Structure formats: structure tokens, C-alpha cells
Backbone bond lengths (Angstrom), bond angles and torsions (degrees), N, CA, C in turn:
res aa  C-N    CA-C-N  psi(-1)  N-CA   C-N-CA  omega(-1)  CA-C   N-CA-C  phi
1 M - - - 1.446 - - 1.556 108.74 -
2 S 1.312 116.08 138.36 1.465 118.52 -179.86 1.507 112.50 -73.49
3 I 1.322 117.32 158.74 1.441 122.77 177.55 1.545 109.51 -59.50
4 Q 1.322 116.01 -39.25 1.469 119.49 178.27 1.511 111.08 -62.36
5 S 1.335 118.23 -43.15 1.475 121.13 178.46 1.468 110.53 -61.95
6 M 1.316 117.25 -41.66 1.491 119.61 -177.34 1.518 110.16 -66.41
7 S 1.370 116.26 -35.23 1.455 118.87 179.46 1.506 109.72 -68.37
8 I 1.343 117.96 -38.05 1.473 119.45 -178.59 1.491 108.80 -66.29
9 I 1.367 117.93 -44.27 1.436 119.53 178.88 1.498 113.27 -59.84
10 H 1.308 117.12 -41.55 1.457 121.75 177.39 1.551 110.50 -59.31
11 N 1.276 115.42 -44.23 1.486 119.48 -179.77 1.523 113.08 -68.68
12 L 1.336 117.83 -30.77 1.423 121.17 179.59 1.517 110.12 -66.04
13 K 1.299 118.61 -30.86 1.456 121.41 -177.44 1.480 112.84 -65.46
14 S 1.337 119.16 -23.31 1.435 121.10 -178.28 1.472 115.01 -121.44
15 A 1.342 116.22 5.14 1.473 118.59 -175.31 1.526 110.98 -78.88
16 T 1.335 115.89 157.71 1.440 124.01 173.58 1.514 108.21 -107.38
17 Y 1.354 115.79 120.85 1.429 121.70 179.50 1.481 112.11 -93.76
18 V 1.346 117.59 138.42 1.434 120.78 -178.57 1.519 109.24 -114.80
19 F 1.309 116.47 124.84 1.434 122.30 178.16 1.536 110.53 -127.34
20 S 1.283 114.43 157.70 1.499 118.98 169.21 1.485 109.64 -81.25
21 S 1.331 116.66 147.48 1.452 119.07 178.23 1.491 112.59 -71.74
22 S 1.302 117.02 -5.50 1.482 121.13 -179.41 1.526 111.05 -95.64
23 S 1.330 116.62 24.23 1.476 118.90 -173.64 1.529 111.77 -91.80
24 S 1.323 117.77 22.80 1.458 118.94 -178.58 1.528 111.99 -60.72
25 S 1.340 118.95 -33.24 1.436 120.97 177.63 1.507 112.32 -62.06
26 L 1.346 115.51 -35.06 1.446 121.16 176.83 1.512 110.88 -69.78
27 R 1.321 117.93 -41.19 1.411 121.47 179.98 1.512 113.71 -66.85
28 N 1.313 116.67 -30.51 1.473 120.60 -176.76 1.532 113.34 -94.90
29 A 1.314 116.45 -5.90 1.500 116.91 -173.07 1.485 111.04 -74.40
30 S 1.347 115.34 125.64 1.455 120.16 -178.68 1.498 112.82 -68.63
31 T 1.328 117.03 -17.42 1.460 121.14 179.20 1.523 112.46 -82.74
32 F 1.300 116.60 -7.42 1.495 121.38 178.26 1.493 108.32 -100.42
33 P 1.329 118.97 96.26 1.463 121.15 -163.16 1.501 114.33 -73.70
34 T 1.311 118.66 -25.11 1.456 121.10 -175.54 1.480 110.95 -139.24
35 Q 1.330 114.50 158.47 1.458 122.86 175.77 1.505 110.47 -127.86
36 L 1.299 116.74 168.45 1.485 117.94 -177.95 1.482 110.84 -75.01
37 S 1.342 116.82 139.63 1.416 119.82 175.75 1.510 112.02 -93.24
38 F 1.283 120.98 -11.33 1.431 123.11 -174.09 1.520 107.46 -74.58
39 K 1.355 115.89 122.02 1.415 119.68 -172.75 1.548 109.47 -95.78
40 V 1.307 116.77 52.09 1.454 121.26 177.92 1.501 111.97 -81.40
41 P 1.359 117.84 161.91 1.435 117.87 -175.91 1.514 112.21 -63.78
42 I 1.300 117.71 144.71 1.432 124.05 178.09 1.524 108.31 -115.24
43 F 1.297 119.41 136.28 1.426 122.72 179.59 1.476 110.92 -127.05
44 C 1.334 116.29 138.75 1.451 119.52 174.35 1.516 110.80 -92.72
45 S 1.305 118.59 -178.46 1.418 122.40 -167.62 1.557 112.65 -62.35
46 N 1.291 118.17 -26.88 1.471 119.38 -177.48 1.529 110.92 -95.11
47 S 1.320 116.46 15.97 1.480 122.26 177.57 1.499 113.08 69.58
48 S 1.301 119.89 8.70 1.467 121.96 177.26 1.503 109.30 -75.13
49 P 1.385 118.77 123.91 1.408 119.68 -173.22 1.527 111.71 -71.61
50 L 1.276 116.12 134.62 1.455 122.65 172.77 1.520 109.95 -107.09
51 S 1.277 115.81 166.11 1.473 116.59 -176.75 1.535 110.88 -72.16
52 R 1.323 114.98 154.26 1.450 119.23 173.26 1.512 111.33 -79.51
53 R 1.316 116.58 0.41 1.461 119.84 -169.43 1.541 115.01 -112.45
54 I 1.370 114.50 15.26 1.479 117.23 179.75 1.513 109.47 -77.76
55 F 1.363 117.83 -33.59 1.409 120.13 -171.17 1.517 113.33 -94.59
56 L 1.328 114.57 148.17 1.468 119.80 -176.63 1.519 110.96 -76.78
57 P 1.387 114.68 154.88 1.448 118.48 -171.88 1.546 113.57 -100.53
58 S 1.238 118.36 147.27 1.457 123.53 159.88 1.504 111.40 -177.23
59 V 1.321 114.87 100.40 1.440 118.88 177.77 1.510 111.89 -68.64
60 S 1.364 115.74 -29.27 1.466 118.96 -174.14 1.517 114.63 -59.53
61 G 1.327 114.74 -33.54 1.470 117.50 179.38 1.526 111.52 -63.22
62 I 1.329 116.98 -37.56 1.462 122.19 178.81 1.549 107.98 -64.67
63 W 1.341 114.30 -51.62 1.497 117.69 -179.74 1.553 111.77 -57.60
64 D 1.335 115.85 -43.30 1.450 119.35 -177.67 1.532 110.61 -67.39
65 A 1.276 117.64 -37.36 1.436 120.32 177.29 1.493 113.88 -62.67
66 L 1.358 113.92 -34.12 1.468 118.17 -177.81 1.536 112.13 -85.90
67 T 1.301 116.34 -30.53 1.470 119.02 -175.66 1.502 114.38 -99.60
68 G 1.342 116.76 -6.77 1.444 119.13 -176.85 1.487 114.75 79.99
69 G 1.399 116.14 7.83 1.426 120.26 178.39 1.512 113.99 -83.56
70 G 1.321 114.91 -153.52 1.477 118.50 178.70 1.491 110.22 112.17
71 N 1.345 114.67 143.45 1.426 122.63 177.83 1.508 109.09 -154.90
72 N 1.297 115.18 175.67 1.453 118.60 -177.57 1.537 111.97 -63.26
73 N 1.366 117.21 -31.61 1.448 120.39 -178.07 1.526 109.78 -59.06
74 T 1.345 117.06 -38.48 1.486 118.88 -179.41 1.525 108.41 -59.06
75 H 1.345 116.42 -49.50 1.480 118.52 -178.10 1.494 112.97 -59.80
76 V 1.366 114.39 -44.31 1.462 118.42 -178.27 1.540 112.14 -67.29
77 A 1.334 115.01 -33.96 1.494 119.57 176.05 1.505 110.27 -62.11
78 V 1.321 117.84 -42.86 1.449 122.22 179.69 1.524 109.52 -63.66
79 L 1.286 118.40 -40.25 1.449 120.09 177.84 1.513 112.33 -64.79
80 A 1.359 116.42 -35.25 1.460 120.93 177.16 1.525 109.69 -66.55
81 I 1.353 116.40 -37.27 1.489 117.41 177.83 1.505 109.95 -65.70
82 R 1.344 116.85 -41.83 1.443 119.37 177.36 1.501 112.15 -59.24
83 R 1.334 116.51 -42.72 1.479 119.79 178.35 1.511 109.90 -64.54
84 G 1.306 118.24 -39.88 1.441 121.22 179.05 1.519 111.78 -62.59
85 M 1.318 117.28 -42.01 1.446 120.97 178.33 1.525 110.62 -64.13
86 S 1.324 115.70 -41.88 1.456 119.89 176.24 1.511 114.27 -61.48
87 L 1.288 117.31 -45.63 1.417 123.23 176.87 1.527 111.36 -60.45
88 F 1.307 118.08 -42.80 1.463 121.64 176.89 1.530 111.62 -59.53
89 R 1.324 115.43 -47.27 1.465 120.55 178.02 1.520 111.37 -56.63
90 Q 1.293 116.55 -32.99 1.495 122.83 -178.65 1.527 112.07 -82.75
91 G 1.327 117.33 -5.86 1.451 121.34 -179.66 1.531 113.61 93.56
92 D 1.321 119.65 3.52 1.453 122.74 176.95 1.560 107.94 -89.85
93 V 1.323 115.88 80.56 1.466 119.16 -175.79 1.477 111.73 -70.58
94 L 1.342 117.67 -43.07 1.489 120.15 178.96 1.547 110.97 -60.87
95 G 1.316 116.19 -42.51 1.416 120.76 176.90 1.521 114.37 -61.45
96 S 1.310 115.21 -36.20 1.445 119.36 178.78 1.511 112.52 -67.03
97 V 1.324 117.30 -38.28 1.502 118.78 178.59 1.543 107.80 -68.80
98 A 1.255 120.03 -36.36 1.492 120.13 179.23 1.533 108.86 -62.29
99 E 1.338 120.09 -38.97 1.426 120.17 177.95 1.527 113.07 -71.03
100 F 1.336 116.75 -37.89 1.461 120.82 178.93 1.545 108.49 -66.67
101 D 1.270 118.00 -41.10 1.451 121.22 177.28 1.539 111.48 -64.33
102 R 1.301 115.11 -36.42 1.494 118.00 177.62 1.512 109.62 -66.53
103 A 1.342 117.02 -38.45 1.460 119.02 176.51 1.505 111.54 -59.17
104 I 1.313 116.42 -43.01 1.474 118.14 -179.73 1.523 111.65 -67.78
105 E 1.316 118.76 -35.71 1.477 119.59 175.58 1.534 110.39 -62.51
106 L 1.317 116.40 -38.66 1.472 119.74 -179.47 1.516 111.07 -73.27
107 D 1.288 117.92 -37.98 1.468 122.82 -175.98 1.510 109.82 -146.52
108 P 1.364 117.19 90.26 1.461 121.03 -173.82 1.531 114.99 -56.27
109 R 1.348 117.11 -22.20 1.461 120.98 178.15 1.507 113.04 -57.70
110 Q 1.343 116.89 -25.46 1.449 121.63 -174.78 1.504 112.21 -67.52
111 K 1.353 117.39 -28.06 1.461 120.44 -168.72 1.562 113.36 -59.37
112 A 1.278 115.34 -39.38 1.513 117.75 -178.12 1.482 114.56 -69.73
113 Y 1.350 116.52 -4.18 1.489 117.68 -179.31 1.525 111.94 -125.57
114 L 1.315 116.30 10.54 1.498 117.70 -171.90 1.547 109.68 -91.17
115 W 1.338 116.95 67.99 1.442 119.78 175.80 1.526 112.92 -58.87
116 Q 1.332 116.82 -28.61 1.462 120.00 -179.38 1.509 110.14 -64.13
117 R 1.326 117.35 -36.83 1.458 121.73 177.84 1.539 109.51 -62.28
118 G 1.342 116.28 -43.83 1.466 119.21 178.44 1.518 112.47 -58.39
119 L 1.298 118.78 -40.20 1.423 122.72 177.84 1.554 111.59 -62.63
120 S 1.325 113.40 -44.71 1.463 116.94 179.29 1.529 112.29 -64.01
121 L 1.314 116.03 -41.57 1.482 121.95 177.91 1.532 111.31 -58.35
122 Y 1.354 116.10 -36.79 1.501 119.54 178.68 1.527 108.33 -60.30
123 Y 1.326 117.36 -43.75 1.473 118.94 -176.33 1.491 115.50 -77.35
124 L 1.360 115.22 -7.67 1.461 120.02 172.26 1.521 110.85 -99.72
125 D 1.328 115.88 8.44 1.483 120.63 -178.33 1.511 112.80 64.01
126 R 1.300 118.23 22.05 1.461 122.08 178.96 1.574 106.72 -96.74
127 F 1.358 113.51 68.58 1.416 119.21 -165.93 1.539 113.72 -73.51
128 E 1.303 117.11 -31.06 1.493 119.66 178.69 1.540 110.06 -66.20
129 E 1.330 114.54 -45.63 1.483 118.40 175.64 1.500 111.83 -64.63
130 G 1.314 117.31 -40.26 1.485 119.99 178.22 1.472 111.81 -59.77
131 A 1.366 117.10 -47.36 1.488 121.06 179.77 1.510 109.36 -61.09
132 E 1.309 117.80 -42.29 1.481 119.09 177.22 1.547 110.65 -58.91
133 Q 1.308 117.18 -43.41 1.481 118.81 -177.92 1.520 109.06 -63.54
134 F 1.316 119.15 -44.37 1.459 122.18 -175.90 1.562 108.72 -66.23
135 R 1.319 116.04 -37.98 1.463 116.83 178.16 1.520 112.62 -66.79
136 L 1.309 116.57 -34.91 1.448 118.59 174.21 1.499 111.66 -64.20
137 D 1.341 116.00 -39.99 1.478 120.07 179.55 1.530 110.90 -64.21
138 V 1.291 117.56 -42.46 1.485 120.69 -175.70 1.577 107.75 -71.22
139 A 1.326 117.05 -31.73 1.464 119.66 176.32 1.500 110.06 -60.86
140 Q 1.329 119.97 -32.64 1.459 124.27 179.95 1.522 110.94 -86.42
141 N 1.307 116.95 -35.01 1.442 121.89 -179.54 1.548 109.92 -128.23
142 P 1.271 117.22 86.69 1.489 120.97 -172.54 1.522 113.00 -71.61
143 N 1.316 119.16 3.42 1.468 122.01 177.19 1.514 112.15 -108.42
144 D 1.316 116.89 17.02 1.472 118.89 -174.24 1.521 111.59 -92.30
145 T 1.319 114.27 95.76 1.459 121.11 -179.55 1.515 114.11 -56.62
146 E 1.343 114.97 -46.67 1.458 120.04 -173.11 1.524 110.82 -66.04
147 E 1.354 117.06 -38.22 1.492 117.45 179.13 1.507 111.45 -64.41
148 S 1.332 114.92 -34.85 1.487 117.90 178.73 1.558 108.57 -63.74
149 I 1.309 116.79 -44.44 1.467 120.68 -179.10 1.553 110.12 -64.70
150 W 1.310 116.08 -42.36 1.484 117.48 -178.37 1.538 111.55 -68.79
151 C 1.314 117.54 -32.42 1.442 121.11 174.15 1.538 108.81 -62.51
152 F 1.308 114.16 -44.77 1.513 118.66 176.21 1.516 110.85 -57.90
153 L 1.314 117.57 -44.00 1.449 122.27 -178.33 1.519 111.63 -60.21
154 C 1.344 115.36 -42.39 1.468 119.15 176.90 1.510 111.78 -65.83
155 E 1.361 115.85 -46.30 1.460 119.39 -175.57 1.533 112.14 -72.68
156 A 1.311 117.43 -25.08 1.477 120.23 174.18 1.502 111.07 -63.70
157 Q 1.357 116.25 -33.70 1.476 120.49 178.68 1.550 109.72 -75.43
158 L 1.349 115.77 -29.90 1.472 119.79 179.99 1.488 114.66 -80.30
159 Y 1.361 115.67 -45.20 1.439 119.88 -167.61 1.558 113.89 -120.91
160 G 1.350 116.83 -7.91 1.444 119.69 -173.09 1.509 110.86 96.45
161 V 1.329 115.41 158.65 1.441 120.96 -173.48 1.516 113.79 -63.15
162 D 1.345 114.52 -42.27 1.502 119.69 -176.65 1.522 111.14 -61.12
163 E 1.321 115.15 -47.13 1.499 120.43 -179.93 1.522 109.80 -67.15
164 A 1.305 115.45 -42.11 1.484 118.79 -178.77 1.539 109.98 -62.82
165 R 1.318 116.55 -32.29 1.477 119.74 179.39 1.547 109.58 -70.93
166 K 1.345 116.14 -34.49 1.450 118.07 177.21 1.536 114.02 -65.46
167 R 1.336 112.98 -26.99 1.441 122.32 -178.18 1.512 112.76 -93.84
168 Y 1.284 116.75 4.66 1.461 123.65 -169.64 1.572 110.45 -58.21
169 L 1.316 115.70 133.09 1.454 119.52 -177.90 1.518 110.17 -81.65
170 E 1.340 116.41 126.05 1.441 121.72 175.44 1.491 109.40 -80.38
171 V 1.296 116.72 132.78 1.461 122.29 175.64 1.523 112.06 -132.63
172 G 1.283 115.40 174.34 1.454 120.16 -179.54 1.555 112.43 -70.66
173 I 1.315 115.49 -177.95 1.489 121.08 -175.14 1.541 107.35 -84.55
174 D 1.321 116.08 123.28 1.447 122.29 179.64 1.521 107.80 -77.33
175 P 1.332 121.60 133.49 1.462 123.91 179.75 1.548 112.46 -69.11
176 R 1.322 117.24 -16.34 1.461 121.04 -177.90 1.523 108.31 -88.47
177 P 1.364 118.35 118.93 1.430 121.05 -178.95 1.524 112.94 -55.91
178 V 1.314 119.52 -42.00 1.448 120.70 -178.36 1.482 112.01 -64.02
179 M 1.319 119.75 -33.55 1.490 121.26 178.90 1.496 111.04 -79.37
180 R 1.338 118.16 -30.28 1.474 118.11 172.19 1.530 112.23 -60.38
181 E 1.331 113.01 -43.93 1.477 117.50 -178.70 1.507 110.39 -69.16
182 A 1.319 117.77 -39.45 1.485 120.88 178.43 1.510 109.84 -64.70
183 Y 1.314 118.03 -42.46 1.480 120.69 177.47 1.508 113.25 -58.26
184 N 1.291 114.99 -44.41 1.503 120.03 179.38 1.510 111.51 -67.69
185 M 1.333 116.21 -36.33 1.462 118.99 179.18 1.532 111.21 -63.98
186 F 1.302 117.40 -43.86 1.485 119.50 178.72 1.526 110.32 -70.58
187 K 1.323 116.91 -35.28 1.450 118.17 -175.37 1.517 112.77 -72.77
188 H 1.364 117.17 -41.28 1.441 120.97 -174.40 1.530 116.26 -109.32
189 G 1.337 113.32 -9.57 1.450 118.66 -171.71 1.540 109.26 89.41
190 G 1.272 117.90 150.20 1.455 120.28 -175.57 1.462 112.12 179.20
191 D 1.323 117.66 -171.42 1.465 123.16 -175.38 1.500 107.23 -109.72
192 P 1.344 117.73 111.76 1.498 118.59 177.94 1.512 114.33 -63.19
193 E 1.343 117.14 -26.56 1.427 119.66 178.50 1.535 110.69 -65.90
194 K 1.297 117.02 -36.29 1.458 120.88 178.44 1.553 108.74 -68.14
195 L 1.317 117.04 -36.97 1.463 119.51 179.16 1.549 109.61 -62.04
196 V 1.308 117.36 -47.73 1.466 120.38 -179.83 1.485 111.26 -64.82
197 A 1.356 117.18 -43.95 1.472 121.54 179.50 1.513 111.91 -60.52
198 A 1.321 117.82 -36.20 1.473 121.09 -176.70 1.524 110.60 -68.55
199 F 1.340 118.93 -23.75 1.451 121.28 -175.62 1.554 110.39 -119.70
200 S 1.306 118.78 13.49 1.446 121.50 178.75 1.487 114.57 -62.95
201 N 1.350 117.50 -28.29 1.428 120.41 -178.66 1.526 111.64 -111.53
202 S 1.335 114.94 17.94 1.470 119.52 179.76 1.508 110.45 -93.44
203 R 1.319 116.86 -173.23 1.452 122.25 177.37 1.529 108.41 -52.05
204 D 1.336 117.02 148.13 1.450 120.39 -176.77 1.504 111.78 -59.18
205 G 1.335 119.19 -35.20 1.445 120.69 179.57 1.509 110.83 -64.97
206 E 1.333 118.74 -36.40 1.456 122.18 178.76 1.521 111.94 -67.31
207 Y 1.365 115.85 -41.32 1.431 121.26 176.15 1.553 110.49 -62.10
208 F 1.321 114.79 -42.01 1.460 117.51 177.87 1.491 112.34 -58.97
209 Y 1.370 116.33 -47.81 1.470 118.46 -177.79 1.539 111.58 -70.11
210 A 1.264 118.08 -33.44 1.487 119.38 175.70 1.539 110.37 -63.72
211 S 1.323 115.98 -43.36 1.480 119.10 -179.46 1.527 111.24 -68.95
212 L 1.341 115.93 -42.84 1.459 118.60 179.30 1.526 111.01 -59.00
213 Y 1.314 116.95 -50.21 1.453 119.07 -175.88 1.510 113.96 -73.60
214 A 1.319 116.85 -27.33 1.451 121.18 173.04 1.538 108.68 -61.72
215 G 1.326 113.88 -46.68 1.473 119.30 177.02 1.498 114.64 -60.95
216 L 1.344 115.49 -43.12 1.449 120.67 178.85 1.529 111.92 -66.05
217 F 1.368 117.18 -34.10 1.410 120.52 175.58 1.544 109.66 -64.03
218 Y 1.299 117.70 -46.65 1.453 119.97 178.85 1.542 109.77 -60.71
219 E 1.334 117.67 -37.85 1.467 119.34 179.30 1.493 110.92 -63.35
220 S 1.332 117.67 -37.45 1.474 120.12 177.80 1.500 111.96 -63.38
221 Q 1.337 116.76 -24.87 1.448 124.44 178.20 1.506 113.21 -90.74
222 N 1.342 115.47 1.86 1.468 122.33 -178.02 1.551 110.83 64.49
223 E 1.303 116.15 32.92 1.492 119.55 177.68 1.562 105.16 -107.86
224 S 1.299 114.52 81.32 1.442 120.32 -171.41 1.509 114.34 -68.00
225 D 1.336 119.03 -34.05 1.435 121.52 179.30 1.487 111.86 -64.73
226 A 1.347 117.37 -43.86 1.458 120.24 178.79 1.481 111.08 -70.76
227 A 1.363 117.71 -34.00 1.418 120.41 175.70 1.498 112.31 -61.32
228 K 1.309 115.12 -43.57 1.479 120.53 179.17 1.523 111.61 -58.31
229 V 1.326 117.99 -46.80 1.466 123.28 -179.72 1.520 111.90 -50.75
230 H 1.326 116.39 -47.64 1.442 120.50 -173.42 1.501 113.86 -81.38
231 I 1.316 116.88 -38.20 1.463 119.27 -178.53 1.540 110.73 -71.77
232 V 1.316 116.24 -37.91 1.461 120.30 172.92 1.532 110.74 -61.07
233 A 1.343 115.41 -41.60 1.474 120.84 176.30 1.525 112.00 -59.31
234 A 1.354 114.57 -40.76 1.469 118.83 177.26 1.522 110.38 -61.83
235 C 1.358 117.43 -44.76 1.442 120.72 177.77 1.508 112.91 -60.53
236 Q 1.314 117.42 -39.30 1.433 121.60 -175.87 1.514 114.94 -81.21
237 S 1.310 116.09 -12.00 1.477 117.94 176.40 1.505 110.23 -65.35
238 S 1.354 116.72 156.11 1.442 118.66 -179.17 1.535 112.21 -59.78
239 Y 1.329 115.61 -36.21 1.477 120.14 176.70 1.545 110.70 -60.88
240 G 1.350 113.72 -47.26 1.454 118.94 179.67 1.536 113.29 -61.92
241 Q 1.294 115.98 -32.72 1.463 120.87 -177.18 1.528 111.14 -81.91
242 R 1.343 119.43 -34.43 1.439 122.87 -166.24 1.529 114.60 -110.04
243 S 1.314 117.60 -24.43 1.463 121.05 -171.49 1.516 110.99 -72.65
244 D 1.369 114.11 147.35 1.473 120.03 169.52 1.497 114.12 -82.35
245 D 1.317 116.11 0.75 1.456 124.20 -179.11 1.542 109.57 -54.98
246 Y 1.342 117.18 130.59 1.443 121.01 177.78 1.539 112.94 -59.20
247 M 1.277 114.55 -30.00 1.510 119.64 -179.79 1.513 110.20 -73.45
248 A 1.338 118.23 -27.99 1.481 120.11 172.57 1.526 109.32 -64.76
249 S 1.303 115.98 -41.05 1.456 117.96 175.72 1.514 111.48 -67.11
250 L 1.319 115.98 -38.20 1.464 119.43 176.92 1.531 112.57 -57.55
251 S 1.312 118.91 -40.69 1.439 120.40 -179.48 1.515 110.85 -60.36
252 K 1.336 116.08 -36.50 1.473 119.63 179.42 1.524 110.16 -72.96
253 V 1.327 115.96 -39.48 1.489 119.80 176.67 1.514 111.00 -61.78
254 H 1.344 116.66 -37.97 1.430 122.00 179.80 1.531 108.49 -61.49
255 C 1.318 119.45 -46.21 1.425 123.07 178.37 1.528 112.09 -64.16
256 L 1.304 117.70 -38.55 1.463 121.90 178.83 1.519 109.65 -64.25
257 C 1.311 115.29 -43.89 1.514 120.21 -177.73 1.540 110.13 -66.78
258 R 1.362 117.49 -28.11 1.439 120.04 -178.65 1.547 112.55 -98.75
259 N 1.343 114.33 1.69 1.520 121.17 -178.09 1.530 110.69 60.13
260 W 1.291 114.32 42.80 1.472 120.56 174.52 1.497 110.73 -98.97
261 I 1.297 117.55 137.21 1.471 121.84 175.98 1.485 109.73 -83.99
262 F 1.355 118.41 124.47 1.453 120.39 -176.79 1.538 116.25 -122.77
263 S 1.325 115.78 5.16 1.485 115.25 179.25 1.549 107.46 -144.20
């Protein structure tokens, strides 16, 4: 690999990509074989934060473009990830993991970036595997706030909250105020009600994320009634109902897995 290629790869790991929210045609185009796996913040033209999870992942396409590599397995692996994401959105969590695992078999490079697999593993109560997946993700992207939180959520189920907090993954500063507050709440302990109140009059996406992570915090404390209130509220928010954000789908899957009515 050339020095120039190595430099580009290094820069890709920390770069912020900017996309228009109208890029659905690009996301759905069969001629576009890969998408970015880097879950960095995405901003639209009015500086309203969008989720890092709208776009499909595949680090291999970037590597292959730079090194001149690439084979059919890479393309098939990306298709498996897309199927896995679609199955998860439909509530077929077990089927989604099967597709994500197939992608890894086809192209092992995918594993270190498959945050979607970690989310699915959480809902299958496969917490040790989920924590491993999120730790791999953070090792590749040390600024990923949400992966740190989800690793905590897995390890809280395995070891308890106190031990999970000792193992908490340190990451960089998230540009989204709501996620900075959520990160600190999970790391140090805090009041989920204050998190929701702080963003109740903010952009709908911020209210959604505050409600979602407030509910997840309560779940880590085994307070299921309070968790239900906030995660159902996240589902019922206009962002939760209308957004293509993968996390909006996750809030619905969470309710389905817990047998909570959300609409």
C-alpha cells in the first residue's frame, strides 16, 4: 500500500462526512455496492443533527478502493448487512444476526464495524457477545459515544451497574449535546428525568434521543416501568414515527421485544 493510501485511510477513521438528508436514492441504489461504516455525526444544511445510523456500513469498500482489492464476497457481505438491517427493522432480531454473521463469514473485515450486530445481540440477551462487538467498534472509532453506552448496557446485565461503570469505555466528545449528556449520565450516574426535561423543547430528534436513552438507563437499573414510559414516548414522538434513523426502528423493536404497546 502506498504512503498516500495509508494517509487517506488514517484520515477516514476520524473524518466527519456530510450528506444531504435526501440521499435515499443513493442508499437504495443497487449500483452503489458499499456504504460508509464510520458512524460519525451527520449534519444537514441547517445544522440540525441527524443520526449516525441512517447510512449503511461497509469499511471494506473503502479499503478495496484504496488498495485495488475487492472481490465478490465483499459485495455479497454488504448485501447480507442490508438484509440484516431490514430484518431488524421488521422485528426479526434473530434473522438479523444470522445475516450479520454471514457477512462476517464472507468478509471478516466487517466484524469490527458491525454495530448493528451488537444491537441485535442485546435484544437476544447475548450480552457477552454484544459487549465484545461494541468494544471492537470503539477500538476502530474511539469517538463513538453510543457504542460506549451500549457496551455499558450489555455489561450492566452481565456484571451489574457498578462493575459496568468501572469498565466504561472512554470516548471523545460527541458534537450532539443530547448525547454528551447521555454519555455522562451513564458514566457517572444521573437523573434520566433531567435529561428528558433538558431536551423536551429541543429539536424533535434531540427529544427522541433523550427519551430513548433515559429509558435505556432505567432498564440498566432494572426499573422496567420507568423504562417503558420513556421508550414508548420515544416511539410516539414524530421523529420516532417518521425518521429513517435506525435508532427510531430500534425503539420500536425494543417495545416489541418487551411486549409494550407503542401506537
